[in-house]
Biopython code that builds the backbone (N, CA, C, O; Angstrom):
import numpy as np
from Bio.PDB.StructureBuilder import StructureBuilder

atoms = [
    (1, "MET", "N", (-4.796, -5.532, 8.081)),
    (1, "MET", "CA", (-3.811, -4.974, 9.249)),
    (1, "MET", "C", (-2.589, -6.136, 9.027)),
    (1, "MET", "O", (-2.636, -7.131, 8.305)),
    (2, "PRO", "N", (-1.681, -5.753, 9.737)),
    (2, "PRO", "CA", (-0.264, -6.329, 9.739)),
    (2, "PRO", "C", (-0.295, -7.888, 10.537)),
    (2, "PRO", "O", (-1.196, -7.929, 11.375)),
    (3, "ILE", "N", (0.170, -8.623, 10.478)),
    (3, "ILE", "CA", (0.604, -9.946, 11.208)),
    (3, "ILE", "C", (2.035, -10.103, 11.650)),
    (3, "ILE", "O", (2.862, -10.670, 10.936)),
    (4, "ARG", "N", (2.416, -9.435, 13.211)),
    (4, "ARG", "CA", (3.898, -9.860, 13.397)),
    (4, "ARG", "C", (3.889, -10.954, 13.796)),
    (4, "ARG", "O", (2.908, -11.647, 14.069)),
    (5, "THR", "N", (5.449, -11.312, 13.892)),
    (5, "THR", "CA", (5.876, -12.930, 14.421)),
    (5, "THR", "C", (6.997, -12.142, 15.393)),
    (5, "THR", "O", (7.686, -11.124, 15.315)),
    (6, "LEU", "N", (6.689, -13.580, 16.669)),
    (6, "LEU", "CA", (8.047, -12.946, 17.271)),
    (6, "LEU", "C", (8.213, -14.847, 18.078)),
    (6, "LEU", "O", (7.315, -15.566, 18.516)),
    (7, "GLU", "N", (9.343, -15.043, 18.006)),
    (7, "GLU", "CA", (10.232, -16.483, 18.072)),
    (7, "GLU", "C", (10.324, -16.317, 19.555)),
    (7, "GLU", "O", (11.029, -15.374, 19.914)),
    (8, "LYS", "N", (9.531, -17.324, 20.874)),
    (8, "LYS", "CA", (9.653, -17.545, 21.985)),
    (8, "LYS", "C", (10.359, -16.214, 22.313)),
    (8, "LYS", "O", (11.569, -15.990, 22.297)),
    (9, "PRO", "N", (9.192, -15.253, 22.662)),
    (9, "PRO", "CA", (9.747, -13.962, 23.645)),
    (9, "PRO", "C", (9.286, -14.303, 24.965)),
    (9, "PRO", "O", (8.412, -15.077, 25.357)),
    (10, "ASN", "N", (10.161, -13.467, 25.607)),
    (10, "ASN", "CA", (9.825, -13.795, 26.958)),
    (10, "ASN", "C", (8.202, -13.154, 26.966)),
    (10, "ASN", "O", (7.568, -12.508, 26.131)),
    (11, "LEU", "N", (7.855, -13.705, 28.421)),
    (11, "LEU", "CA", (6.520, -12.910, 28.632)),
    (11, "LEU", "C", (6.146, -11.695, 29.026)),
    (11, "LEU", "O", (5.012, -11.216, 29.002)),
    (12, "SER", "N", (7.241, -11.166, 29.425)),
    (12, "SER", "CA", (6.966, -9.666, 29.320)),
    (12, "SER", "C", (7.233, -8.873, 28.344)),
    (12, "SER", "O", (7.334, -7.666, 28.564)),
    (13, "GLU", "N", (7.407, -9.419, 27.009)),
    (13, "GLU", "CA", (7.155, -8.657, 25.770)),
    (13, "GLU", "C", (5.811, -8.951, 25.243)),
    (13, "GLU", "O", (5.447, -8.337, 24.240)),
    (14, "LEU", "N", (4.993, -9.853, 25.816)),
    (14, "LEU", "CA", (3.454, -9.743, 25.576)),
    (14, "LEU", "C", (2.654, -9.010, 26.544)),
    (14, "LEU", "O", (1.429, -9.121, 26.488)),
    (15, "VAL", "N", (3.058, -8.464, 27.199)),
    (15, "VAL", "CA", (2.498, -7.468, 28.201)),
    (15, "VAL", "C", (1.957, -6.407, 27.656)),
    (15, "VAL", "O", (2.787, -5.501, 27.731)),
    (16, "GLY", "N", (0.925, -6.020, 27.108)),
    (16, "GLY", "CA", (0.474, -4.538, 26.682)),
    (16, "GLY", "C", (0.993, -4.305, 24.806)),
    (16, "GLY", "O", (1.494, -3.294, 24.314)),
    (17, "VAL", "N", (0.691, -5.452, 24.195)),
    (17, "VAL", "CA", (1.077, -5.627, 22.876)),
    (17, "VAL", "C", (-0.238, -4.836, 22.139)),
    (17, "VAL", "O", (-1.416, -4.831, 22.498)),
    (18, "PRO", "N", (0.308, -4.270, 21.148)),
    (18, "PRO", "CA", (-1.160, -3.509, 20.375)),
    (18, "PRO", "C", (-2.240, -4.394, 19.722)),
    (18, "PRO", "O", (-3.401, -4.002, 19.605)),
    (19, "GLU", "N", (-1.717, -5.889, 19.200)),
    (19, "GLU", "CA", (-2.427, -6.654, 18.757)),
    (19, "GLU", "C", (-3.714, -7.096, 19.504)),
    (19, "GLU", "O", (-3.640, -7.429, 20.687)),
    (20, "LYS", "N", (-4.913, -7.105, 18.821)),
    (20, "LYS", "CA", (-6.134, -7.584, 19.641)),
    (20, "LYS", "C", (-5.995, -9.258, 19.718)),
    (20, "LYS", "O", (-6.631, -9.820, 20.609)),
    (21, "TYR", "N", (-5.312, -9.931, 18.954)),
    (21, "TYR", "CA", (-5.573, -11.190, 18.770)),
    (21, "TYR", "C", (-3.824, -12.036, 18.837)),
    (21, "TYR", "O", (-3.010, -11.718, 17.971)),
    (22, "ILE", "N", (-3.495, -12.914, 19.756)),
    (22, "ILE", "CA", (-2.490, -13.292, 19.461)),
    (22, "ILE", "C", (-2.119, -15.005, 19.290)),
    (22, "ILE", "O", (-2.149, -15.547, 20.395)),
    (23, "ILE", "N", (-1.873, -15.696, 18.474)),
    (23, "ILE", "CA", (-1.712, -17.041, 17.990)),
    (23, "ILE", "C", (-0.602, -18.109, 18.523)),
    (23, "ILE", "O", (0.452, -18.067, 17.887)),
    (24, "PHE", "N", (-0.642, -18.771, 19.262)),
    (24, "PHE", "CA", (0.521, -19.309, 19.651)),
    (24, "PHE", "C", (0.632, -20.920, 18.674)),
    (24, "PHE", "O", (-0.064, -21.932, 18.601)),
    (25, "TYR", "N", (1.817, -20.475, 18.086)),
    (25, "TYR", "CA", (2.127, -21.696, 17.407)),
    (25, "TYR", "C", (3.106, -22.426, 17.748)),
    (25, "TYR", "O", (3.841, -22.042, 18.658)),
    (26, "SER", "N", (3.324, -23.590, 17.124)),
    (26, "SER", "CA", (4.586, -24.560, 17.350)),
    (26, "SER", "C", (5.713, -23.957, 16.359)),
    (26, "SER", "O", (5.339, -23.550, 15.259)),
    (27, "SER", "N", (6.729, -23.903, 16.620)),
    (27, "SER", "CA", (8.046, -23.313, 16.040)),
    (27, "SER", "C", (8.282, -24.138, 14.670)),
    (27, "SER", "O", (7.825, -25.264, 14.475)),
    (28, "VAL", "N", (9.080, -23.392, 13.738)),
    (28, "VAL", "CA", (9.230, -23.956, 12.453)),
    (28, "VAL", "C", (10.694, -24.864, 12.785)),
    (28, "VAL", "O", (11.706, -24.521, 13.396)),
    (29, "VAL", "N", (10.384, -25.987, 12.196)),
    (29, "VAL", "CA", (11.503, -27.270, 12.431)),
    (29, "VAL", "C", (11.691, -27.729, 10.721)),
    (29, "VAL", "O", (10.600, -27.946, 10.194)),
    (30, "ASP", "N", (12.782, -27.888, 9.881)),
    (30, "ASP", "CA", (13.184, -28.547, 8.814)),
    (30, "ASP", "C", (11.974, -27.767, 8.221)),
    (30, "ASP", "O", (11.080, -28.535, 7.862)),
    (31, "GLY", "N", (11.672, -26.292, 7.996)),
    (31, "GLY", "CA", (10.669, -25.713, 6.876)),
    (31, "GLY", "C", (9.550, -25.576, 7.168)),
    (31, "GLY", "O", (8.925, -24.632, 6.685)),
    (32, "GLU", "N", (8.799, -26.679, 8.251)),
    (32, "GLU", "CA", (7.732, -26.217, 8.737)),
    (32, "GLU", "C", (7.361, -26.472, 9.884)),
    (32, "GLU", "O", (8.164, -26.940, 10.691)),
    (33, "LEU", "N", (5.963, -26.202, 10.244)),
    (33, "LEU", "CA", (5.476, -26.262, 11.725)),
    (33, "LEU", "C", (5.736, -27.418, 12.217)),
    (33, "LEU", "O", (5.462, -28.254, 11.356)),
    (34, "TRP", "N", (6.265, -28.085, 13.500)),
    (34, "TRP", "CA", (6.483, -29.096, 13.982)),
    (34, "TRP", "C", (4.895, -30.081, 14.300)),
    (34, "TRP", "O", (4.575, -31.269, 14.250)),
    (35, "CYS", "N", (4.251, -28.831, 14.621)),
    (35, "CYS", "CA", (2.793, -29.213, 14.909)),
    (35, "CYS", "C", (1.652, -29.594, 13.939)),
    (35, "CYS", "O", (0.995, -28.622, 13.568)),
    (36, "PRO", "N", (1.313, -30.657, 13.500)),
    (36, "PRO", "CA", (0.400, -30.954, 12.621)),
    (36, "PRO", "C", (-1.001, -30.002, 12.400)),
    (36, "PRO", "O", (-1.321, -29.541, 11.305)),
    (37, "HIS", "N", (-1.948, -29.755, 13.962)),
    (37, "HIS", "CA", (-2.809, -28.915, 13.817)),
    (37, "HIS", "C", (-2.527, -27.527, 13.560)),
    (37, "HIS", "O", (-3.439, -26.824, 13.124)),
    (38, "CYS", "N", (-1.215, -26.964, 13.802)),
    (38, "CYS", "CA", (-0.870, -25.718, 13.492)),
    (38, "CYS", "C", (-0.818, -25.544, 11.960)),
    (38, "CYS", "O", (-1.040, -24.463, 11.414)),
    (39, "ARG", "N", (-0.536, -26.578, 11.361)),
    (39, "ARG", "CA", (0.269, -26.977, 9.839)),
    (39, "ARG", "C", (-1.391, -26.652, 9.093)),
    (39, "ARG", "O", (-1.572, -25.934, 8.109)),
    (40, "ASN", "N", (-2.467, -27.392, 9.864)),
    (40, "ASN", "CA", (-3.842, -27.266, 9.458)),
    (40, "ASN", "C", (-4.500, -25.801, 9.422)),
    (40, "ASN", "O", (-5.343, -25.479, 8.584)),
    (41, "VAL", "N", (-4.163, -25.208, 10.125)),
    (41, "VAL", "CA", (-4.855, -24.140, 10.289)),
    (41, "VAL", "C", (-3.823, -22.867, 9.954)),
    (41, "VAL", "O", (-4.290, -21.801, 10.355)),
    (42, "GLU", "N", (-2.857, -22.781, 9.472)),
    (42, "GLU", "CA", (-2.059, -21.699, 9.378)),
    (42, "GLU", "C", (-2.211, -21.022, 7.832)),
    (42, "GLU", "O", (-1.286, -20.262, 7.547)),
    (43, "ASN", "N", (-3.000, -21.155, 7.051)),
    (43, "ASN", "CA", (-3.446, -20.619, 5.795)),
    (43, "ASN", "C", (-4.530, -19.961, 6.338)),
    (43, "ASN", "O", (-4.537, -18.738, 6.201)),
    (44, "ARG", "N", (-5.456, -20.488, 6.928)),
    (44, "ARG", "CA", (-6.631, -19.940, 7.175)),
    (44, "ARG", "C", (-6.646, -18.615, 7.804)),
    (44, "ARG", "O", (-7.167, -17.547, 7.483)),
    (45, "VAL", "N", (-5.699, -19.110, 9.101)),
    (45, "VAL", "CA", (-5.507, -17.705, 10.045)),
    (45, "VAL", "C", (-4.447, -16.787, 8.930)),
    (45, "VAL", "O", (-4.783, -15.633, 8.661)),
    (46, "ARG", "N", (-3.643, -17.153, 8.543)),
    (46, "ARG", "CA", (-2.965, -16.277, 7.632)),
    (46, "ARG", "C", (-4.104, -15.321, 6.570)),
    (46, "ARG", "O", (-4.004, -14.101, 6.706)),
    (47, "ASP", "N", (-4.990, -15.752, 5.705)),
    (47, "ASP", "CA", (-5.880, -15.316, 5.062)),
    (47, "ASP", "C", (-7.193, -14.366, 5.864)),
    (47, "ASP", "O", (-7.835, -13.448, 5.354)),
    (48, "THR", "N", (-7.312, -14.857, 7.084)),
    (48, "THR", "CA", (-8.191, -14.262, 7.649)),
    (48, "THR", "C", (-7.782, -13.042, 8.299)),
    (48, "THR", "O", (-8.633, -12.153, 8.278)),
    (49, "PHE", "N", (-6.725, -12.786, 8.853)),
    (49, "PHE", "CA", (-5.767, -11.575, 9.328)),
    (49, "PHE", "C", (-4.945, -10.699, 8.060)),
    (49, "PHE", "O", (-4.403, -9.602, 8.200)),
    (50, "SER", "N", (-4.981, -11.090, 7.453)),
    (50, "SER", "CA", (-4.374, -10.579, 6.375)),
    (50, "SER", "C", (-4.946, -9.654, 5.759)),
    (50, "SER", "O", (-4.189, -8.909, 5.137)),
    (51, "GLY", "N", (-6.011, -9.439, 5.714)),
    (51, "GLY", "CA", (-6.983, -8.061, 4.766)),
    (51, "GLY", "C", (-6.853, -7.019, 5.159)),
    (51, "GLY", "O", (-6.610, -6.843, 6.353)),
    (52, "ALA", "N", (-6.979, -5.915, 4.227)),
    (52, "ALA", "CA", (-6.764, -4.578, 4.762)),
    (52, "ALA", "C", (-7.688, -3.916, 6.059)),
    (52, "ALA", "O", (-7.315, -2.871, 6.592)),
    (53, "ASP", "N", (-8.761, -4.537, 6.448)),
    (53, "ASP", "CA", (-9.736, -4.562, 7.253)),
    (53, "ASP", "C", (-9.462, -5.692, 8.410)),
    (53, "ASP", "O", (-10.155, -5.538, 9.416)),
    (54, "ALA", "N", (-8.814, -6.488, 8.418)),
    (54, "ALA", "CA", (-8.409, -7.544, 9.388)),
    (54, "ALA", "C", (-7.928, -6.877, 10.572)),
    (54, "ALA", "O", (-7.421, -5.760, 10.465)),
    (55, "PRO", "N", (-8.048, -7.512, 11.818)),
    (55, "PRO", "CA", (-7.797, -7.170, 12.794)),
    (55, "PRO", "C", (-5.751, -7.754, 13.118)),
    (55, "PRO", "O", (-5.281, -8.856, 12.835)),
    (56, "ALA", "N", (-5.191, -6.865, 13.595)),
    (56, "ALA", "CA", (-3.865, -7.073, 13.553)),
    (56, "ALA", "C", (-3.774, -8.857, 14.875)),
    (56, "ALA", "O", (-4.317, -9.332, 15.873)),
    (57, "LEU", "N", (-3.031, -9.051, 14.184)),
    (57, "LEU", "CA", (-2.286, -10.337, 14.710)),
    (57, "LEU", "C", (-0.852, -10.721, 15.378)),
    (57, "LEU", "O", (0.148, -10.658, 14.664)),
    (58, "LEU", "N", (-0.761, -11.042, 16.480)),
    (58, "LEU", "CA", (0.816, -11.551, 16.914)),
    (58, "LEU", "C", (0.835, -13.321, 16.776)),
    (58, "LEU", "O", (0.053, -14.175, 17.195)),
    (59, "VAL", "N", (1.875, -13.389, 16.133)),
    (59, "VAL", "CA", (1.989, -14.728, 16.253)),
    (59, "VAL", "C", (3.204, -14.924, 17.030)),
    (59, "VAL", "O", (4.182, -14.178, 16.983)),
    (60, "VAL", "N", (3.083, -16.034, 17.793)),
    (60, "VAL", "CA", (3.787, -16.494, 18.741)),
    (60, "VAL", "C", (4.290, -17.530, 18.695)),
    (60, "VAL", "O", (3.550, -18.433, 19.082)),
    (61, "TYR", "N", (5.695, -17.962, 18.243)),
    (61, "TYR", "CA", (6.429, -18.947, 18.119)),
    (61, "TYR", "C", (6.602, -19.902, 19.573)),
    (61, "TYR", "O", (7.128, -19.130, 20.374)),
    (62, "VAL", "N", (6.396, -21.181, 20.221)),
    (62, "VAL", "CA", (6.630, -21.596, 21.068)),
    (62, "VAL", "C", (7.656, -22.574, 21.717)),
    (62, "VAL", "O", (7.777, -23.106, 22.821)),
    (63, "GLY", "N", (8.423, -22.574, 20.396)),
    (63, "GLY", "CA", (9.531, -23.443, 20.707)),
    (63, "GLY", "C", (9.528, -24.751, 19.679)),
    (63, "GLY", "O", (8.515, -25.113, 19.081)),
    (64, "ASP", "N", (10.810, -25.393, 19.570)),
    (64, "ASP", "CA", (10.571, -26.638, 19.272)),
    (64, "ASP", "C", (9.748, -27.972, 20.135)),
    (64, "ASP", "O", (9.484, -27.804, 21.326)),
    (65, "ARG", "N", (9.491, -28.878, 19.655)),
    (65, "ARG", "CA", (8.705, -29.828, 20.422)),
    (65, "ARG", "C", (9.019, -30.452, 21.561)),
    (65, "ARG", "O", (8.114, -30.794, 22.322)),
    (66, "PRO", "N", (10.521, -30.735, 21.903)),
    (66, "PRO", "CA", (10.951, -31.138, 23.364)),
    (66, "PRO", "C", (10.808, -29.573, 24.475)),
    (66, "PRO", "O", (10.456, -29.657, 25.651)),
    (67, "SER", "N", (11.101, -28.465, 23.904)),
    (67, "SER", "CA", (11.134, -27.386, 24.666)),
    (67, "SER", "C", (9.453, -27.026, 25.240)),
    (67, "SER", "O", (9.102, -26.473, 26.282)),
    (68, "TRP", "N", (8.642, -27.573, 24.126)),
    (68, "TRP", "CA", (7.337, -27.290, 24.538)),
    (68, "TRP", "C", (6.757, -28.064, 25.418)),
    (68, "TRP", "O", (6.116, -27.623, 26.372)),
    (69, "LYS", "N", (6.936, -29.296, 25.171)),
    (69, "LYS", "CA", (6.197, -30.533, 25.993)),
    (69, "LYS", "C", (6.572, -30.582, 27.617)),
    (69, "LYS", "O", (5.942, -31.273, 28.418)),
    (70, "THR", "N", (7.798, -29.661, 27.999)),
    (70, "THR", "CA", (8.063, -29.535, 29.271)),
    (70, "THR", "C", (7.124, -28.813, 30.293)),
    (70, "THR", "O", (6.659, -27.740, 29.908)),
    (71, "PRO", "N", (6.841, -29.173, 31.315)),
    (71, "PRO", "CA", (5.831, -28.490, 32.010)),
    (71, "PRO", "C", (6.535, -27.165, 32.289)),
    (71, "PRO", "O", (5.840, -26.495, 33.053)),
    (72, "GLU", "N", (7.639, -26.562, 31.953)),
    (72, "GLU", "CA", (8.248, -25.595, 32.351)),
    (72, "GLU", "C", (8.115, -24.504, 31.385)),
    (72, "GLU", "O", (8.123, -23.318, 31.715)),
    (73, "ALA", "N", (8.003, -24.886, 30.304)),
    (73, "ALA", "CA", (7.454, -24.191, 29.418)),
    (73, "ALA", "C", (6.665, -22.830, 29.526)),
    (73, "ALA", "O", (5.511, -22.734, 29.944)),
    (74, "ALA", "N", (7.538, -21.689, 29.042)),
    (74, "ALA", "CA", (7.157, -20.423, 29.527)),
    (74, "ALA", "C", (5.316, -20.175, 29.502)),
    (74, "ALA", "O", (4.580, -19.800, 30.415)),
    (75, "TYR", "N", (4.997, -20.548, 28.101)),
    (75, "TYR", "CA", (3.608, -20.250, 27.936)),
    (75, "TYR", "C", (2.252, -20.904, 28.481)),
    (75, "TYR", "O", (1.085, -20.602, 28.229)),
    (76, "ARG", "N", (2.859, -22.038, 29.430)),
    (76, "ARG", "CA", (1.947, -22.960, 29.761)),
    (76, "ARG", "C", (1.387, -22.169, 31.069)),
    (76, "ARG", "O", (0.226, -22.216, 31.473)),
    (77, "LYS", "N", (2.090, -21.687, 31.446)),
    (77, "LYS", "CA", (2.017, -20.903, 32.739)),
    (77, "LYS", "C", (1.226, -19.332, 32.918)),
    (77, "LYS", "O", (1.637, -18.493, 32.116)),
    (78, "ALA", "N", (0.473, -19.005, 33.589)),
    (78, "ALA", "CA", (-0.121, -17.667, 33.429)),
    (78, "ALA", "C", (0.693, -16.598, 33.481)),
    (78, "ALA", "O", (1.743, -16.631, 34.122)),
    (79, "PRO", "N", (0.326, -15.641, 32.873)),
    (79, "PRO", "CA", (-1.199, -15.230, 32.160)),
    (79, "PRO", "C", (-1.790, -16.054, 30.989)),
    (79, "PRO", "O", (-3.009, -16.179, 30.869)),
    (80, "TRP", "N", (-0.715, -16.737, 29.937)),
    (80, "TRP", "CA", (-1.182, -17.140, 28.846)),
    (80, "TRP", "C", (-1.778, -18.822, 29.524)),
    (80, "TRP", "O", (-2.949, -19.096, 29.260)),
    (81, "SER", "N", (-1.234, -19.516, 30.078)),
    (81, "SER", "CA", (-1.521, -21.013, 30.254)),
    (81, "SER", "C", (-2.198, -21.718, 28.899)),
    (81, "SER", "O", (-3.371, -22.085, 28.842)),
    (82, "VAL", "N", (-1.491, -21.800, 28.118)),
    (82, "VAL", "CA", (-1.608, -22.372, 26.764)),
    (82, "VAL", "C", (-1.256, -23.502, 27.179)),
    (82, "VAL", "O", (-0.123, -23.659, 27.635)),
    (83, "THR", "N", (-2.355, -24.748, 27.090)),
    (83, "THR", "CA", (-1.937, -25.990, 27.067)),
    (83, "THR", "C", (-2.067, -26.791, 25.901)),
    (83, "THR", "O", (-2.248, -27.995, 26.082)),
    (84, "GLY", "N", (-1.995, -26.233, 24.412)),
    (84, "GLY", "CA", (-1.968, -26.817, 23.289)),
    (84, "GLY", "C", (-1.699, -25.734, 22.104)),
    (84, "GLY", "O", (-2.261, -24.639, 22.051)),
    (85, "VAL", "N", (-0.818, -26.182, 21.232)),
    (85, "VAL", "CA", (-1.248, -25.562, 20.001)),
    (85, "VAL", "C", (-1.847, -25.758, 18.941)),
    (85, "VAL", "O", (-1.975, -26.977, 18.827)),
    (86, "PRO", "N", (-2.267, -25.266, 18.138)),
    (86, "PRO", "CA", (-2.575, -23.644, 18.029)),
    (86, "PRO", "C", (-3.288, -23.322, 18.987)),
    (86, "PRO", "O", (-4.159, -24.141, 19.280)),
    (87, "THR", "N", (-3.207, -22.132, 19.767)),
    (87, "THR", "CA", (-4.136, -21.392, 20.344)),
    (87, "THR", "C", (-4.174, -19.743, 20.111)),
    (87, "THR", "O", (-3.284, -18.898, 20.202)),
    (88, "LEU", "N", (-5.484, -19.656, 19.795)),
    (88, "LEU", "CA", (-6.036, -18.362, 19.506)),
    (88, "LEU", "C", (-6.670, -17.566, 20.070)),
    (88, "LEU", "O", (-7.894, -17.695, 20.101)),
    (89, "ILE", "N", (-6.189, -16.744, 20.547)),
    (89, "ILE", "CA", (-6.594, -15.684, 21.881)),
    (89, "ILE", "C", (-6.993, -14.548, 21.343)),
    (89, "ILE", "O", (-6.298, -13.971, 20.507)),
    (90, "LYS", "N", (-8.414, -13.984, 21.842)),
    (90, "LYS", "CA", (-8.736, -12.508, 21.598)),
    (90, "LYS", "C", (-8.515, -11.800, 22.989)),
    (90, "LYS", "O", (-8.911, -12.321, 24.031)),
    (91, "LEU", "N", (-7.791, -10.453, 22.950)),
    (91, "LEU", "CA", (-7.384, -9.582, 23.918)),
    (91, "LEU", "C", (-8.358, -8.170, 24.060)),
    (91, "LEU", "O", (-8.009, -7.246, 23.324)),
    (92, "ASP", "N", (-9.444, -7.946, 24.868)),
    (92, "ASP", "CA", (-9.683, -6.732, 25.201)),
    (92, "ASP", "C", (-8.851, -5.637, 25.030)),
    (92, "ASP", "O", (-7.652, -5.800, 24.803)),
    (93, "SER", "N", (-9.544, -4.133, 25.145)),
    (93, "SER", "CA", (-8.935, -3.260, 24.957)),
    (93, "SER", "C", (-7.657, -2.722, 26.055)),
    (93, "SER", "O", (-6.715, -1.957, 25.845)),
    (94, "GLU", "N", (-8.070, -3.476, 27.306)),
    (94, "GLU", "CA", (-7.006, -3.633, 27.722)),
    (94, "GLU", "C", (-6.330, -4.785, 28.113)),
    (94, "GLU", "O", (-6.245, -4.943, 29.331)),
    (95, "GLY", "N", (-5.841, -5.608, 27.419)),
    (95, "GLY", "CA", (-4.852, -6.773, 27.206)),
    (95, "GLY", "C", (-5.570, -7.823, 27.795)),
    (95, "GLY", "O", (-4.835, -8.804, 27.911)),
    (96, "LYS", "N", (-6.835, -8.046, 28.262)),
    (96, "LYS", "CA", (-7.013, -8.768, 29.049)),
    (96, "LYS", "C", (-7.824, -10.308, 28.054)),
    (96, "LYS", "O", (-8.524, -10.008, 27.087)),
    (97, "GLU", "N", (-7.706, -11.284, 28.279)),
    (97, "GLU", "CA", (-8.387, -12.395, 27.762)),
    (97, "GLU", "C", (-9.648, -12.306, 27.616)),
    (97, "GLU", "O", (-10.056, -11.976, 28.729)),
    (98, "VAL", "N", (-10.873, -12.435, 26.638)),
    (98, "VAL", "CA", (-11.681, -12.717, 26.357)),
    (98, "VAL", "C", (-12.698, -13.512, 25.581)),
    (98, "VAL", "O", (-13.904, -13.310, 25.439)),
    (99, "ALA", "N", (-11.688, -14.751, 24.974)),
    (99, "ALA", "CA", (-11.851, -15.541, 24.190)),
    (99, "ALA", "C", (-10.472, -16.370, 23.848)),
    (99, "ALA", "O", (-9.291, -16.023, 23.877)),
    (100, "ARG", "N", (-11.103, -17.591, 23.517)),
    (100, "ARG", "CA", (-9.795, -18.522, 23.129)),
    (100, "ARG", "C", (-10.350, -19.399, 22.571)),
    (100, "ARG", "O", (-11.397, -19.870, 23.015)),
    (101, "VAL", "N", (-9.609, -19.950, 21.143)),
    (101, "VAL", "CA", (-10.137, -21.135, 20.606)),
    (101, "VAL", "C", (-8.652, -22.020, 20.316)),
    (101, "VAL", "O", (-7.557, -21.539, 20.027)),
    (102, "THR", "N", (-8.982, -23.323, 20.479)),
    (102, "THR", "CA", (-7.703, -24.460, 20.194)),
    (102, "THR", "C", (-7.883, -25.039, 18.946)),
    (102, "THR", "O", (-8.866, -24.951, 18.210)),
    (103, "ALA", "N", (-6.939, -25.584, 18.791)),
    (103, "ALA", "CA", (-6.656, -26.487, 17.525)),
    (103, "ALA", "C", (-7.452, -26.501, 16.237)),
    (103, "ALA", "O", (-7.374, -25.579, 15.426)),
    (104, "GLU", "N", (-8.273, -27.638, 16.054)),
    (104, "GLU", "CA", (-9.242, -27.589, 15.198)),
    (104, "GLU", "C", (-10.071, -26.898, 14.685)),
    (104, "GLU", "O", (-10.419, -26.633, 13.535)),
    (105, "LYS", "N", (-10.482, -26.511, 16.101)),
    (105, "LYS", "CA", (-11.742, -25.355, 16.277)),
    (105, "LYS", "C", (-11.337, -24.225, 15.661)),
    (105, "LYS", "O", (-12.353, -23.564, 15.446)),
    (106, "ILE", "N", (-10.503, -23.732, 15.317)),
    (106, "ILE", "CA", (-10.168, -22.660, 15.005)),
    (106, "ILE", "C", (-10.705, -22.386, 13.812)),
    (106, "ILE", "O", (-11.212, -21.317, 13.469)),
    (107, "LEU", "N", (-10.565, -23.553, 13.061)),
    (107, "LEU", "CA", (-11.259, -23.309, 11.527)),
    (107, "LEU", "C", (-12.843, -23.162, 11.415)),
    (107, "LEU", "O", (-13.486, -22.514, 10.589)),
    (108, "GLU", "N", (-13.302, -23.959, 12.498)),
    (108, "GLU", "CA", (-14.541, -23.415, 12.521)),
    (108, "GLU", "C", (-15.015, -21.891, 13.205)),
    (108, "GLU", "O", (-16.038, -21.237, 13.006)),
    (109, "GLU", "N", (-13.929, -21.640, 14.019)),
    (109, "GLU", "CA", (-14.966, -20.268, 14.850)),
    (109, "GLU", "C", (-14.081, -18.890, 14.347)),
    (109, "GLU", "O", (-14.527, -17.765, 14.569)),
    (110, "VAL", "N", (-12.935, -19.080, 13.730)),
    (110, "VAL", "CA", (-12.427, -17.790, 13.491)),
    (110, "VAL", "C", (-13.228, -17.268, 13.283)),
    (110, "VAL", "O", (-13.539, -16.656, 14.305)),
    (111, "ASP", "N", (-14.122, -16.991, 12.222)),
    (111, "ASP", "CA", (-14.685, -16.264, 11.879)),
    (111, "ASP", "C", (-15.453, -15.009, 12.846)),
    (111, "ASP", "O", (-15.223, -13.800, 12.842)),
    (112, "GLU", "N", (-16.476, -15.825, 13.685)),
    (112, "GLU", "CA", (-16.755, -15.477, 14.795)),
    (112, "GLU", "C", (-16.064, -14.740, 15.753)),
    (112, "GLU", "O", (-16.545, -13.673, 16.134)),
    (113, "LEU", "N", (-15.178, -15.083, 16.127)),
    (113, "LEU", "CA", (-14.405, -14.842, 16.948)),
    (113, "LEU", "C", (-13.756, -13.271, 16.695)),
    (113, "LEU", "O", (-13.524, -12.347, 17.474)),
    (114, "ILE", "N", (-13.633, -13.388, 15.653)),
    (114, "ILE", "CA", (-12.974, -11.821, 15.060)),
    (114, "ILE", "C", (-14.022, -10.616, 14.846)),
    (114, "ILE", "O", (-13.523, -9.521, 14.584)),
    (115, "ARG", "N", (-15.458, -10.711, 14.932)),
    (115, "ARG", "CA", (-16.446, -10.141, 14.803)),
    (115, "ARG", "C", (-16.863, -9.055, 15.998)),
    (115, "ARG", "O", (-17.911, -8.415, 15.912)),
]
sb = StructureBuilder()
sb.init_structure("model")
sb.init_model(0)
sb.init_chain("A")
sb.init_seg("    ")
for serial, (resi, resn, name, xyz) in enumerate(atoms, 1):
    if name == "N":
        sb.init_residue(resn, " ", resi, " ")
    sb.init_atom(name, np.array(xyz, "f"), 0.0, 1.0, " ", f" {name:<3s}", serial, name[0])
structure = sb.get_structure()
């Protein structure tokens, strides 16, 4: 299935998305994700969601480090309440969150999450 990306979308753009998985990453700065944890999981996430039988994934880039670190950062608020990046969220058929994995635990738990 495809991997679709959005750079700092409005929260309304994330309502009713067709993908059943959303990952929140740091944005790309100087050619790479500014967050080291995001860089550590990026290849594994891409490989996991790139196969022909893989579920669809929406990648949301949260912005540069200064804008992400402010308490007003949009994704820190409901309904996503993301406290750190990377954060991988699984949605049910109605778009409600059913599971969440963060940081390096993504490497350990991504296979189980997509079952």
